[in-house]
N, C-alpha and C positions, 0 to 999 in steps of 0.2 A: 411468580413475576412480579408480580401485582406492585408489590410493596415496592426496587430495582426501581418504576415507572417514575412514582409518587416522587423516588426520591430525586431522578433524574428531573424531572418535569420541575421539583424547590428546586435546583442548581440556575436550570437555563432562563430559571424568570428572576432566582435575582443575580445572575451573571448574563442578561440581556446580548446580546450584540458579539460577547467575545471569544467563542469556543462553539465549538461545531454538537452535534447530537451527541457523536463519537464519544469525545472527553465527561460531557456528561454523563453517559454509563457507562465509562469505565469509574466514574467517580461517586458512583451507585454502587456497583459492587466493591469498590475499599469499604462502604457505611456498611454495607452490610456482613465482608468478611469482617472487621474490625466487629461489629455489633456479635457475629457468632463470639471472636476469641472473650470478648467481654466475656460471654456466658457460661464461660466452661473457664475463665479465669479461677480458679486456687489460689487465694493469698499463702503467701511460706509462713513461715512463723518467727518469732522474732525469740530472741535469744540471750541472753545474758552471761559472754564469757569471762570479765573479771569485772569487780566495784574493788575504790579504791578511793579513801580522803586525806585531806592533815586532818591532826590534831586542832582543836578549835582553841579558838586566841581570843586574851578576855579582849575588853575598849585597850589601846597604847602597851598589849603585850607583848606577848612573843612573834607576831607573825606582823604585829600593824604598820612595822616600815615597809614592804612586799608590795608593790605596785598589784595592782587585782589582775592583768593578765598574767603577769610572771606568775601571782600562785598558781590558776588555773592551771596553767601551764604547766608544774612541777606533778598535778595527777595524771595529766595526760600520759607526760614523757612516763613515770610512773608505770603504768597501763601495761601502753610500750615495751617498756622493760620487763615485768612481769609479764607477760602475755605474748613476747621475743615475735611479736608481728612484726609484719613491715610497715612503716608507716605510710609508705605513698599508696597502701590499699584505705586507708579513710576515706570514705568519702567526703564528708562532713561531718563537724563538731556545730554543734549546739547545744548552745552553755547558756542558764541562768543567770537575766540578773536584777533587781528591784532599780536600786538607784542608780540607773543609767545618765550618770552625768558629772561632770569631773572627768578623773580617774575609771570612770567605769562607762565611758562614752563611745563615742565611734564604734559600735559593731564587736565590742567585747571578745563576742566569740571568734572574731578575728582576728582580734588580740593574741589573743590566747594561742591561740598558729602563731603565729609569729614572733611571741614570745620563744616559742615549745623548740629542745634541743635536738630531738628530732621528730618534730611533724614537719615536715616538706611545702614549701609557699605551694605549694600546688595545690592546698588541702584545703576546699572551703571554710567558712565558718561566718554560724548567722546567730543574733540574742534573741531570747524570749525576756518575756514579762507577762510572767500571770503573778506577782507578786509572789506570798511568800511559798507558792505552788511553781513558781517558774522554772526549775530546773528536775523536777517530778513533771512537765508539764512539759520540759528540752529531750527526757526518756519516753513517752508519747510518741512526740516527733519522730525519733528515730525508730520507733518501734514499728510506726507506723509506712516510716519512710522503704523500714526492711520487710513490710511484711507485705509492701505492696510492690516491689521487687525496684521500683525505685534507681537502691542504693544498696548492697550486699550488706555493709562493715559500717558505720559510725559510733561516734563519740559523743556521747550523753554528759552535759555537768555545769557546774552553777559555779557560782563563786562571790562574793558577797566580800569588800572589806570594811567594816562601817567605821572603821576608826581615824582610813581615809576620809569616808564615803559613810556623812549617818543615815542615819531613818530617817524619811520626808524628808532631802537634800536636794530631791531633784522638783520636788514640790516647793518648797522654798528660797531655792535658789533662784526656779519661774518669776516665783510670786516679786521679791525682792531685785528682778530683773524687770517688770512693768510686765512679764509673756504672757498676765494669764491667770486665774483656777480654771484647775481639773475638771471640778467640781460644778456645773450649766446653771444657767437660774431655772432651766425646767428643770433640773433634775434638786435643785434645794425646792423648789414649791411644788413637784413632788413627793416628797418626804419630810418637809419641814415640819408636820403635824409630828407623824410617828419621833423625829429627832431631839423631840422634847420631853420623852422619856430620859434623856441622860441628863436632867435636869436635876430627878432625884439625889443625883451621885455630885451636883455643885459644879456635871460641867456645863460647855456649852453646845447647846442646840442646835450651831449655825455649820456644820461640821460631824463629816461620816465619820468615827470613835472607833479604833480596834479596842481602845478600855474600853469604849464603853460598850458596847459589845461584848465582853468577855462580860461584862456585870450585869445586865443582862441578860447573858445566856446561863449566866450561876441562878441565877433567880426565878428564871425559868422552868432549871428541873432541877427545880428546892435543892441547892447545894448551899449548903453551911460552910462558916470562916473551917470552922473544923474539918468538914471533906477537903477544901483545899489546903490546907494547912499539914496534912497527915496527906495527900498527895503529893505536894512540893517534898518533906521530908522523904519522903520515898523512892524518888527520882533523884535526890542527891544517898543515897542510904543503897540502892542496886549503880548507881554510875561507880560509888564510891566502891566496892563491893567487884562487879567486874573490871577494873581497873587493875586493881589487885590482882585479879586471877587473869590477868593479861588476856585477856577476851578481844580485846582492840586490837593487842599487836597483827593480826593478821590481813586487818585493812587501811591503817594508819602507817601513811609516807610519812618517814624521817624527815626533819629539813633543818638544815640552821637557826639558827634564831637571828631575826631581821627584828631589830625596834624600831620603830619611828626614832623614837630619841631614845638616849641613851646606851649602853651597855649592852652590847651582844653575841654575846657565848652561848657556846654550848650549842644541842641539838633538842627540836620542841617531836617532843615524842608521846607526848599526853596530855589531853583534855584541861584547858587551863582553868577552866570554874568550876572545875569539882569541889565539892569544898564537906574535912570530914567533920567527922563529931556531928553532925544537924540532926533537931532531932524535933519530932511534935514541938515541947516544948518550946524548943527556942524562938522559930517558927513562929507560934504560936506569939511572943508578946512582943512583935514587927509588928506598926502600927500603918492601918489599910492605906492602898494610896490614895481614895474616894469615899468621902464622905457616904456614910447608908454600902459602902462594899465591905467585900470580899478579901478583895486581892489585895497582897503586900510584895514586894520586888521578889520575893522567894516563890512565891506562886506562878507568877511573871517568867518570859523566858530570858534569854541573858543576851544583850548583845556580844556580837564574837566575833572573830573572821576566822575565815573557811571558805575551803574546796572541796569537789569532791566531783570522780569522773565513774561510767559505765560506760562498757564498750559491751556494742550491738550489733548480731549480723543476724543474717537470714541462713539456711540448710546454705547456699553457694557461699556465703561468705565464711562461713566457718571449715569451708572445702575448700574454699580458695588460701584461708590462713591455716589450714591443718590445726585449729584449737578444736578443746573442747569445751561444753557452755556450765555452767551452772547451773543455769535455770536457765527457763522464761515465761515469758509476759503472756499470764494465762488471762488476764482480762483489764479494759480500762476501761472508765469511766465518769464524767464529768460530773459537777449540777452547781445548782445556782438557787439562792434563795434573799432573804432579806436583807440587803445591804447595811441597814439600820442596826440589827443585831448582828451579822456581818460575817460570824465567827460558826454556825447553828451546820454548812454545807455537804462537812464534809459525812454527817450522818448520811441525807438521797444519795452523797458518791458513794456513797459504802453500800448501803441498799441497788444499787444501779450496778455496780461491778458482781456480787453479789447473784444480781439478777439473769445478768448477762451468761454467769460462768454455770447456774442453774444449782447454785451454791446455798447453802449458810455457812453463817458467821459460826455456827459450831463446825463445822469446815474447815476453820483454817485456824495454823498452828499457832500463828506469834503474827501479833499487830504493831504496827506505828504509826501513832496516829500526833503529830506533831503539838509537843507541848507551848503553844504560843502565850498562854495563860492555860491554868490549874482546871481549868472550867470546860477547854474547851474539848481533850483525854473525855473525861467524866460527865456532858453532858453528852454523846458520841458511844460510852459505856453504858449507861443508862437506854438511852431511847435503844437502842441495836440489841440488849438482853447479852453483853458480849464478856469471857469471864478475866477478869481484872490481873488474874496474874497472867494473863496472857497478854499484857497491854506493856510497851516501854517496860518490855524485861532485863535492859540495861543500863536505866537510864533514859532521862530528855529533853528536850533544849531547857528548863528550865535549871537542869544539873551540868548540860556537856554542852550548851548554845547553841542558837541559832542565827546561824548564820543568811539568814533571807535569802536571798535567788541559790543560795548551795547548798536548801537543807535540803529539798527533794532529792537532789544523787544523797546528798551525807545519811543520810536516813533508811534513801534505798541499798548502798552501802554496809550498812549495820544487818537489815532485816538481813539480807544475801548471806553472808556471812552465822549473823545469826540458825537460821537453818539448815546452815551445813553443819553444826556443832551438835545441835540436839538431833541432825536427822529427821526433823519434817517435813512435810510437802508442803501445805499453804505454808504465805506468809501475802497481808495486805499492809499496804501503806496508803493514808489518806492525811491532806493536810487540807486544811485550811486559808483563806487569801483576802487579799482588801478588795472589798466590793461585795462579799455575799458569795464568791466564788472556791468550788473543792473541784480536787481534783482526786483519785481513788485506782490503786493500783493493785494485781491480786495474780504475785508471781508463784509458780509452782518448783522445786526442788530436783534437778536431775539429777540422780545416778549412771554412773555412765552406761552402767546394762541396759538403761530407758531411750539410751538414743540408735 
């Protein structure tokens, strides 16, 4: 009983003259019981029950007239309808969004709930910004919540309507309003010398640049113009093939066309950025975006309006809702690296995720690595010795679009459904993020016999 006595003495010193020794002893016993409970605690498992997404919309295209909260609500409502769960049992809606300004400000996660046809106002909502990995981080946050037992059922997702809130709007609008620069003087001074590397591409060395980072990444990993052109063409070709084969049908939520301007007729059921007939030769005719660079618009991700959502439960949540999962979340990891090259962190993030799961890259059946630029997945594949034939097998953001804060959930949706189609076991998702960070997630497909 020496430990409780020490705790009692600590409590009394912290609360002089307020309570008797009996009260302090009671506090000590509670402390010991809590410590015992935490020692015995075993985390729950995070399961993916279902996942869905909108088809990507081009800038000023078929989804451009949707308010971001409304667009996010469409995928949440679809999850409720597809799984037939009681919407009131959802304990939190966690939504990723990058440009949280204007229509995407004021806690877009809560806005999604209030715009929903099914989620009652009693369901909370929160917003996450880990740049392009925002909705992947939302998935991590939901997984951590149900694994801890704090919640049993969450929706994780993301949305970005780039037609209304362009990339960089939160920074540009803040500067115009005189609200300051997100880069501190200390940051500028710390990385000033490294940022001079951008000058070889005739870029400013006064700020971090994803374009500069993508070019530096290509240079570091020995990627040629031919390499990135070839991958850009393959991304489009794979997206066309998968679309024509109906591979996205189970994951896409059909929506009425709603344009910001012009006529809005018909249903939006297919990713709008896909281009048929793209070849290496046609991509090779494009001019590089920067002098001495290898990247072109074709080997860069497309501006995109879109949303996606994933229903995540633990064992208690599955029993409570009466649902069966598609997959379980096997490993979660984060990493951070040089913010100047910026886009390299998916490599260490993947290494961490594999290490935590005691796996090798060869154990994974399919990978989704966001095509922010062609150099990102190609460098990742080269560094890890990954199988290119397992990489972005249905095309990626160069063809299907990159709705920033919605991309993590979008790619997770595609990953889950692709694993089901091919009856693989493990899938991996990794996304590069502004500031030099990255998320990596490994999931395991769960046939009903494994439950």
